[in-house]
C-alpha positions as CSV (number, residue, x, y, z in Angstrom):
1,M,-21.3,5.7,4.0
2,A,-23.5,4.2,2.0
3,L,-23.2,0.8,1.9
4,P,-23.0,-2.1,-0.3
5,A,-24.5,-4.7,-0.1
6,H,-22.8,-6.6,-2.3
7,Q,-20.8,-4.5,-4.7
8,P,-17.4,-6.5,-6.9
9,L,-14.3,-4.8,-4.8
10,L,-12.3,-2.3,-6.3
11,P,-8.8,-4.3,-6.8
12,I,-5.7,-3.7,-4.9
13,N,-3.3,-4.0,-7.8
14,E,-5.9,-1.2,-9.5
15,Y,-5.4,1.3,-6.6
16,E,-1.1,1.0,-6.0
17,A,-2.2,1.7,-10.2
18,A,-3.5,4.6,-10.5
19,F,-0.5,5.8,-7.5
20,R,2.0,4.7,-9.1
21,K,1.3,6.6,-12.2
22,G,-0.6,9.7,-10.3
23,T,2.9,9.8,-9.3
24,M,5.0,9.5,-12.0
25,Q,3.8,11.9,-13.5
26,I,4.3,14.5,-11.2
27,T,7.6,14.3,-11.3
28,D,7.3,13.9,-14.6
29,H,5.6,18.2,-15.1
30,I,10.2,18.5,-14.2
31,H,11.2,17.6,-17.4
32,T,8.8,19.2,-19.1
33,L,10.6,22.9,-17.3
34,E,13.6,21.9,-19.9
35,T,11.7,22.1,-22.8
36,S,9.7,25.6,-21.8
37,G,10.3,28.9,-22.4
38,R,10.4,30.9,-19.1
39,S,11.2,29.5,-16.2
40,S,8.9,30.9,-13.5
41,R,5.8,30.5,-16.5
42,A,6.3,27.2,-16.4
43,A,7.4,26.0,-12.3
44,R,3.9,28.2,-11.9
45,E,2.4,25.4,-14.6
46,A,3.9,22.2,-13.6
47,L,2.5,23.4,-9.6
48,N,0.0,23.6,-11.4
49,S,-0.7,20.8,-12.6
50,S,0.9,18.4,-10.2
51,L,-1.8,20.2,-7.4
52,I,-4.5,19.1,-10.2
53,Q,-3.0,15.2,-10.2
54,L,-2.6,15.0,-6.0
55,N,-6.9,16.3,-6.6
56,E,-7.2,13.6,-8.7
57,L,-5.4,10.6,-6.5
58,S,-7.6,12.1,-3.6
59,E,-10.8,12.0,-4.9
60,Y,-9.7,8.4,-6.4
61,N,-8.8,7.4,-3.2
62,K,-11.8,8.5,-1.9
63,V,-14.0,6.6,-4.3
64,W,-11.2,2.9,-3.6
65,I,-12.3,3.6,-0.1
66,E,-16.6,3.8,0.1
67,Q,-16.9,0.3,-2.1
68,N,-14.0,-1.7,-0.3
69,V,-13.8,-1.5,2.8
70,P,-17.4,-2.3,2.8
71,A,-16.9,-5.0,1.1
72,E,-14.2,-5.9,3.1
73,Y,-15.9,-5.9,5.7
74,R,-19.6,-7.9,4.8
75,K,-16.5,-11.1,3.0
76,G,-15.1,-10.9,6.5
77,W,-18.5,-11.9,7.5
78,D,-19.1,-14.3,4.0
79,R,-17.0,-16.5,5.5
80,A,-16.4,-16.3,8.9
81,F,-17.7,-20.1,9.2
82,E,-14.9,-21.1,6.4
83,S,-12.8,-23.7,7.9
84,S,-9.1,-24.9,6.6
85,L,-9.4,-28.1,8.3
86,Y,-12.9,-29.1,7.9
87,A,-15.2,-29.1,5.4
88,T,-17.5,-25.5,6.8
89,P,-20.4,-26.2,8.6
90,T,-23.6,-26.1,7.3
91,A,-26.0,-25.2,10.0
92,V,-24.0,-22.6,11.9
93,G,-24.0,-18.5,11.2
94,G,-27.8,-18.3,11.0
95,A,-30.1,-15.3,7.9
96,Y,-29.4,-12.0,8.1
97,G,-30.7,-9.5,6.0
98,D,-28.4,-6.3,3.6
99,R,-30.9,-3.8,6.3
100,A,-29.7,-5.6,9.8
101,F,-26.6,-6.0,9.2
102,G,-25.6,-2.2,7.9
103,M,-27.4,-1.0,10.9
104,L,-25.5,-3.2,13.2
105,H,-22.3,-2.7,11.3
106,R,-22.3,1.2,9.9
107,E,-20.3,1.9,12.7
108,A,-17.2,-0.6,13.1
109,I,-16.9,0.2,8.9
110,E,-16.7,3.2,9.4
111,T,-13.5,4.1,11.8
112,L,-12.2,1.4,9.2
113,A,-13.1,3.4,6.4
114,Y,-11.9,7.2,8.4
115,N,-8.9,5.8,9.5
116,M,-8.1,5.0,6.2
117,K,-8.6,7.8,4.5
118,D,-6.9,10.3,7.6
119,R,-4.0,8.2,6.4
120,T,-4.0,8.9,3.3
121,D,-5.9,12.6,3.9
122,L,-2.0,13.0,5.6
123,A,0.5,11.9,3.1
124,L,-1.2,13.4,0.1
125,A,-1.4,16.8,2.0
126,Q,2.5,16.7,3.1
127,V,3.5,16.0,-0.9
128,G,0.5,18.6,-1.9
129,R,2.3,21.4,0.4
130,Q,5.8,19.8,0.3
131,V,5.3,20.4,-3.9
132,A,4.1,23.9,-3.9
133,D,7.2,24.6,-1.5
134,Q,9.8,23.4,-3.1
135,Y,8.7,25.1,-7.0
136,R,7.7,27.9,-4.7
137,D,11.5,28.2,-3.0
138,V,13.4,27.1,-6.3
139,G,12.0,29.3,-8.5
140,M,12.5,31.9,-6.8
141,S,15.6,31.7,-6.1
142,E,16.6,30.7,-9.0
143,A,15.1,34.0,-10.3
144,L,17.3,35.9,-7.6
145,K,20.7,34.3,-9.2
146,R,19.7,35.1,-12.9
147,Q,19.0,38.2,-11.7
148,F,22.8,39.0,-10.4
149,T,24.5,36.6,-12.2
150,G,23.8,37.0,-15.8
151,E,23.0,33.5,-16.3
152,T,20.6,32.7,-19.1
153,I,16.9,31.2,-18.9
154,R,17.9,27.4,-20.3
155,Q,20.9,27.4,-17.4
156,S,18.1,28.4,-14.3
157,T,15.7,25.3,-15.9
158,Q,18.6,23.2,-16.0
159,N,19.5,24.4,-12.3
160,M,16.2,24.9,-10.7
161,V,14.9,20.7,-12.5
162,G,18.1,19.7,-11.4
163,R,17.4,20.6,-7.4
164,L,13.5,19.5,-8.3
165,Q,14.9,16.0,-9.2
166,A,16.8,16.0,-5.8
167,Q,14.8,16.7,-3.4
168,G,12.1,13.6,-4.4
169,L,8.2,15.8,-4.3
170,T,6.6,12.5,-3.6
171,T,9.2,11.4,-0.8
172,F,7.0,12.3,2.5
173,S,8.6,11.3,6.4
174,D,5.3,9.3,7.9
175,R,4.6,9.9,12.1
176,A,7.6,7.9,12.7
177,G,10.0,9.7,11.0
178,R,10.3,7.4,7.7
179,K,10.6,7.6,4.2
180,W,8.2,6.6,1.5
181,G,7.3,7.2,-2.0
182,L,3.9,9.0,-1.6
183,D,2.7,5.5,-3.9
184,A,3.8,3.0,-1.4
185,Y,2.9,4.4,1.5
186,C,-0.8,4.6,0.0
187,S,-0.6,0.8,-1.6
188,M,0.5,0.4,2.1
189,V,-2.5,1.4,4.6
190,A,-5.1,0.7,1.1
191,R,-3.1,-3.2,2.3
192,T,-2.7,-3.6,5.6
193,T,-6.7,-1.5,6.2
194,T,-8.5,-3.7,3.7
195,R,-6.8,-7.3,5.9
196,Q,-7.9,-5.4,8.2
197,A,-12.1,-4.8,7.7
198,T,-12.3,-8.8,6.3
199,T,-10.7,-9.6,10.1
200,Q,-13.5,-7.1,11.7
201,G,-16.4,-8.2,10.1
202,T,-14.8,-12.6,10.1
203,L,-13.9,-11.6,14.7
204,L,-18.1,-9.4,14.6
205,R,-20.0,-11.4,13.3
206,A,-18.2,-15.0,15.9
207,R,-18.5,-12.7,18.6
208,R,-22.8,-11.7,18.3
209,L,-22.8,-16.0,17.6
210,G,-21.7,-16.8,20.8
211,Y,-18.2,-18.6,19.1
212,E,-14.8,-17.2,20.9
213,R,-13.2,-19.2,19.1
214,I,-10.3,-18.5,16.3
215,H,-8.2,-20.0,13.6
216,I,-4.9,-17.8,12.2
217,S,-4.6,-18.7,8.5
218,E,-1.8,-20.6,6.7
219,H,0.6,-19.0,4.6
220,T,4.0,-20.6,2.3
221,P,6.3,-19.0,2.5
222,T,5.8,-16.1,5.1
223,C,7.4,-14.1,7.8
224,E,9.4,-14.8,11.1
225,L,7.4,-12.0,12.7
226,C,4.0,-14.6,11.4
227,A,5.5,-17.9,11.7
228,P,4.8,-17.9,15.4
229,Y,1.1,-17.4,15.1
230,Q,0.0,-19.5,12.0
231,G,-2.2,-22.1,11.8
232,L,-3.1,-21.4,15.7
233,V,-6.0,-21.3,17.5
234,F,-6.8,-18.4,19.2
235,T,-9.9,-17.6,21.9
236,T,-12.1,-14.1,22.4
237,N,-12.9,-15.3,25.7
238,S,-10.5,-15.1,28.8
239,D,-11.9,-17.1,30.7
240,D,-11.3,-20.4,28.6
241,K,-8.1,-22.4,29.1
242,E,-7.6,-24.3,26.9
243,Y,-6.7,-22.2,24.6
244,P,-4.1,-18.5,24.2
245,Y,-6.1,-15.5,24.8
246,Y,-6.0,-13.5,21.0
247,Y,-5.0,-10.3,21.2
248,D,-6.2,-8.8,17.6
249,Y,-3.0,-9.6,15.7
250,V,-4.5,-9.9,12.1
251,P,-2.9,-8.5,10.8
252,F,0.4,-9.0,12.3
253,H,2.2,-6.2,9.4
254,P,1.7,-3.5,6.9
255,N,0.9,-5.6,3.8
256,C,0.1,-8.7,5.9
257,L,-1.8,-11.9,4.0
258,H,-3.3,-13.5,7.5
259,T,-6.8,-13.9,8.1
260,V,-8.8,-15.7,10.2
261,S,-11.9,-17.1,10.8
262,V,-14.4,-19.2,13.4
263,Y,-13.3,-22.3,14.2
264,I,-15.2,-24.7,16.4
265,K,-13.5,-28.3,17.9
266,R,-16.7,-30.6,17.1
267,Y,-15.5,-30.0,13.3
268,D,-11.9,-30.2,12.8
269,N,-10.7,-34.6,14.1
270,N,-7.3,-32.4,14.9
271,A,-8.5,-31.7,17.5
272,E,-6.4,-32.3,20.4
273,A,-3.2,-31.8,18.6
274,L,-4.3,-28.4,18.4
275,R,-4.7,-26.9,21.7
276,Q,-1.8,-29.2,22.5
277,K,0.5,-27.3,20.0
278,A,-1.8,-24.2,20.1
279,N,0.2,-23.8,24.4
280,Q,2.9,-23.8,23.7
281,P,5.2,-21.6,23.5
282,L,5.4,-19.4,20.3
283,R,8.3,-19.7,18.5
284,D,9.3,-19.6,14.8
285,R,8.8,-22.9,13.6
286,R,9.3,-22.7,9.9
287,P,12.3,-24.6,8.6
288,P,14.7,-24.3,6.8
289,S,13.4,-24.7,3.6
290,E,10.0,-21.8,4.2
291,K,13.5,-19.7,5.3
292,A,15.0,-19.5,2.2
293,A,12.0,-19.3,0.0
294,Y,11.2,-16.5,2.0
295,K,14.8,-14.7,1.9
296,S,13.7,-15.2,-2.1
297,L,11.0,-13.5,-2.2
298,Q,11.9,-10.5,-0.3
299,A,15.4,-10.1,-2.0
300,A,12.9,-10.5,-5.5
301,N,10.6,-7.3,-3.8
302,Q,13.4,-5.6,-3.7
303,K,13.9,-6.5,-7.0
304,S,11.1,-5.4,-8.2
305,R,11.4,-1.9,-6.0
306,A,14.4,-1.1,-7.3
307,L,13.2,-1.2,-10.7
308,Q,10.2,0.5,-9.9
309,N,12.2,3.5,-8.2
310,Q,15.0,3.4,-10.7
311,Y,12.5,3.5,-13.3
312,S,10.3,7.4,-11.7
313,N,14.0,8.5,-11.3
314,Y,14.7,7.7,-14.9
315,L,11.6,9.2,-16.1
316,T,12.0,12.8,-14.4
317,R,15.1,13.5,-15.4
318,L,14.1,11.9,-18.5
319,G,10.5,12.0,-19.7
320,Q,8.3,9.4,-20.1
321,D,9.3,9.8,-24.3
322,K,12.2,8.3,-23.9
323,V,12.4,5.9,-21.1
324,G,8.9,4.5,-22.5
325,T,7.3,1.7,-20.2
326,I,8.5,0.1,-17.3
327,Q,9.1,-2.7,-19.2
328,S,10.2,-2.3,-22.6
329,F,12.4,-0.6,-20.0
330,A,12.5,-3.4,-18.0
331,R,14.1,-6.0,-21.1
332,S,16.1,-3.5,-21.7
333,K,18.0,-3.5,-18.7
334,A,17.4,-7.0,-18.3
335,A,19.8,-7.4,-21.8
336,G,22.0,-4.8,-21.9
337,S,20.7,-3.6,-24.7
338,A,22.6,-0.4,-26.7
339,R,18.9,1.4,-25.6
340,Y,19.4,0.8,-22.4
341,Q,23.1,2.0,-22.7
342,E,22.0,5.1,-24.0
343,L,19.1,5.9,-21.5
344,Q,22.3,5.2,-18.9
345,A,23.8,7.7,-20.8
346,A,21.7,9.9,-21.0
347,Y,20.5,10.2,-17.5
348,R,24.2,10.6,-16.4
349,Q,25.1,13.4,-19.2
350,A,21.1,15.2,-17.5
351,G,22.5,15.7,-14.4
352,I,25.6,16.9,-15.1
353,S,23.8,19.2,-17.0
């Protein structure tokens, strides 16, 4: 894997947008069956278009990983000594050359990149298999049904569209049996892996230079999983009895925002207070106001995901020509406009037909 020394990161929101658009186009292919000719031919064309779309997502995923994972790792290395507790010291860290950096850290970077690609490739492959299987199974059963019942091609096509919609082409189960949308899963893996890369870059620079204590960042509002740990100092040396041992906590969970930085006690004016805090039992120290703020944030995120899912369902059943962009859909829904009511009626009718 080539190591880009200082290439800019490809924004995570662009990655998410690419997967969102790709999965929507896959589901939108179902809608084309309604206006196509023979359902068997239309199904083959929709299937081929869907598989091409999945292949394009796979290629995009590969390029994004190759550029972002090394760059995030490098960011963690570069910013290892940037602290929110005190002014960043200028006499620590030492110099390094790009060649030495690449040779030293290639294995760690490639492991992170491989793990992300393995997880996302498995998701893409599973969706690809079920897309092919579902189109094939539905197409064959509808063809047989038409033979024995005398059903018209239009009726058969409508039945096929309904069955494909109900099966959720881009939804799959991970190794733990949890249900995911392809775009949501790949975005989660990307966010988590890049955070892991940044953290590993920081930790390995600290270890190489002999620094054993690290500080976990603070964010407000934060969740109940991160709250007991954030803002604390840990040690990577089990013989260091001043601070609790660091067990590779960060990231604490998928989509976690926390980072680590090197902690140098002599630069911290509040070092003793922080040491005492670090040695207290771990607990959720958030005040009620922060818990309420986090709950509100989660509710807003849940509302946003629900809107995205609803838009995807409408897109699958009605097509983008009728539904429009997600922005216009959201505005119409929020206003309870006549256009939104018309879309609702068309959506229900399409589900019945």
